[in-house]
N, C-alpha and C positions, 0 to 999 in steps of 0.2 A: 504493500500500500504506500509506504514511504517513497519507494522507488518511483511509483506512478506519479505521486504528487510532485516529486523533484523534477521528473521529466516534463510534466505539465508547466511548472513554473519556469523552467529553462526555455521551453518553447515560447511562452508568452513574452519573456524578456528578449528572446531573439527577434520576435516579430516587432516589438517596440523599438529595438535598435535599428532594424531595417527601415521602419517607418520614419525614424528620426534622420536617417541618412538619405532620404529622398531629396533630390535637388529642389531648391526653393524657387518657385516661379516669381518673377518680378511683375509681369503682366499676365493676365489669363488668356489673352488672345494674341494673334499675330498682327493685329491692327488696333490702333486707338483712334476711333472715329475716321479721320482721313489718313492719318500717318501710319507707316509701318511701325511695329514695335520690335524689340530685340528677340522676341520669343520665336522658337522653331518647334515644329512638330517632332514627336518622338518617332523613331524608326518604324516604318510600315504603318503609320497612321495616315488615314485619308480624311480630309476635312472638306465637306460640301458646304458652299457658302452662297447666300443670296443677299444682295444689297439693293437698296432703293433710296432715291432722293425725290421728294415731291416738289411742287412748285412753290413760289414765294408765298409765305403766310399772309403778308400784308403788302403795302406798296401799291404801285400802279397795276401789277399783275396778280395781286392776291385779294384777300378779303372774302366777303361772302359770295362774290360772283364766281369764284373758283373753289368755294368751300374751304377757304384758307389754304389753298394750294393742293389739297388732297385729290382734286380732280385732274391734276397735271402730273406728269412724270418728267422730272428734269433729267434723271439718269437711272438706269437699271443695270444690275450686275448679277451674273450667275457664273460659278466656276468651282474649281477644285484646287486644294493644296495637298501635297504629299510629302511625307518625311522619308527622304532617301537614307539618311542616317540621323542620329539624334541631333547633330549639328547642322545638317543641310536640308533645307526645305525648298521644294519647287512648286510653282503654281501656274495655273492658266485660267483665264476667265474672259468672258465677253461682256462688254459694256456698250450701252446705247451711245454714249458720248454726249457731252454737253457743250463742247467747244466747236470751233470751225470744222475739225476733222471728227467724223462720227463713225459708228459701226466698228468699234475697236476690239481687236483680239490682243489681250495683254498676257505676257508671260514674264515670270521673274524667278530668280533664285535668291535665297537668303542663307548666308553662312554665318554661324555664330562662332566668332573667333575666340571668345572667352566667356565663361560664366555658366555653361551648361551643367557642370558638375560642382558648382560652388555650393558648399554645404553650410556656409556661414549664415548668421541671422540677418545680415545686411548684404546680400549678394550684389556684385557688379557684373554687368554683361556688356559685351561689345559685338555688334553684328554688322555685316556688310550686305547690301542689297544691290543687285543688278537687274534692271527691268527693260523690257522691249515692248513697244506697242505698234501694231499694224492697222492702219485704216483700211477697211474693206468696202469703202464707199464706191459706188459705180463711177467710172471715169467720165468726166464732163468734157464736151467738145469746146466749151467756152474757155478761151486761153487765159482769161483773168480769174477764173474760178479756183478756189483753194483745192478742189478735187480734180483739177486738170491733169495732174500727175504725169508730167513729161517722162519721168522715169519711175520704175518700181520703188527705188530707194526713197522717193519723195513721200511714200506712204508711211515711212518709218519714223519712230520717235524712241529716244533712249533716256534712261534715268539711272544714276548711280548714287548711292547714299551710304554714309557711315552713321551708325547709331550707338550711343552710349547710354545705358540705363542703370539705375541703382534703386534698390528698395531700402528706404531709410528706416522703416519700421514695419510692423505687421499691417499697418493701415495705409502708409504713404509710399508710392513709387513715382519716380520722376525719370525723364529721359531727355536727352538733347540729340539733335541730328543736324548734319550738314550734307547737302546734295548738289548734284549737277544734272540738269536736264538739257537735252539737245533734240531739236526737231529739224528734220531735213528740209521741210518745206513750210513756209509761213507766209502770212499776208505781207504786203509791201510796207505796212506801218508797224511791223513787229520785228523781233530779232530771233535768231535761231537758238541761241543759248540762254540758259537761265541758271543762276545759282540760288540756293535757298538755305536758310537756317530755320530750325523749328524746335519746339519743345512740346512735351505731352506729360500728363500726369494721371494718376489713378489714386483715389481715396476710397478705401474699403470701409463701408459702414456696417456691414454684417458679413456672414459667411457667403451669402448669395447676392448681395447688392453692393454696387460701387458707383462712384461718380467719376466721370472721365472729362478731361480737358485737353484740347489740342489746338496748336497754333503754328502756322508756317509763314515765313516772310520771304517772298520771292524777290530777287534782285536782278535787274536787267542791265544796269550800267549804261543805258542809253534811253533817251526819251522816246516814248511811243505816243501815238495820237489818242489811244484810249487810256482810261485811268484805271490801272489795276489796283486791287485791294488785297488785304491780308486775309487769307482763309482762316477762320476761327470757328471752333466747334465746342459744344458742351454736350455731354451725353450721360446716359445711365446704363450700367451693365448688370444683367441678371444671369447668374449661373444656376441653371436648373438641375444640374446633375445628369449623369448618363451621357456626357459628351455634348450637351447643349449649352451654347452661349448666345445670349440675345442682347444686342445693343440698340438703344433708342437714342437719337441725337438730334440736335438743332445746329445747323451750320449755314454759313452764307455761300459755301461752295456748291456749285451745281453738279460738277463732275465727280466721279468716284475714283477713277484711275489717276495715279500720281501724275502721269504725263498729260493729263487732261485738266485737273483742277488747279495745279500750280500755276501754269501760264495763263489760264483763262478766267479766273475768278474776278468778277467786277461788281458783284452784288455787295450791298452795304447793310450791315446790321442796323445802323442808325436810321435807315429809310424803310425798315421793315422787310428788307430783301433777304430773309433767311428762311429756311425750310426744315420741315420734319424729315427725318430719314431713319432707316433701321438696317441692321445687319443680323442675319441669322446664321449661326455656325453649328454644324452637326458633325462630330467625329466618328469614324469607324476604324476598327483594327483589322488589317488585312493579313 
């Protein structure tokens, strides 16, 4: 009897030690509203994702006439992420597109350089993201149209980003990022390249509920005819268990893809030009 009790106690202690040695996640999801997070999927994990951005809640194009934007779709996304290894995640999705180039097929890879096996109470993570977008719009015969596409390469856009994140406590996680975006074909009043810096945060209020904040600052280093604005979002995250993560957000960016919303956001919070959005994530083990 004593031997049985001893084996049982040792087994419980072993399970407790193993649980304590599990890597500590800084963010629950691979995205924080608009921005990438440092998180990657575990090996052989598949994540099915659906995202949506409605129309302006207020302003000239919102209000009761569009049911506060719920009758309009600024952008729609559907896609998959997959964990090649614990540190390497790849993804593919299709977005409607909210900028001049629409009907986008977006692919990306994210590699976590550090932080996956950080067992400390306040882990630090560093990740690198490389992204490519292809516009599948029909070619226009109008030579001045953005979708004239003299060459196939003019359909392509690229984005590269470095992200550093840290969990400061059981409730607060913050990250900073710096990125470069290049579009092969733009309007005459725009520039091909774009630098950006950004920040995001997560405040956990309970085991299943958290508040998210996200901001990106695009920098062109040359004047353009239109007036770009800073994409800013605030959201709420619900972790329902069983692999489900649900985000509800409010943001002034219309596009979902990084290559879309960073160069093309012109809506202003101060004029009611922000919209409701959501992202649903469901993971499967393959």
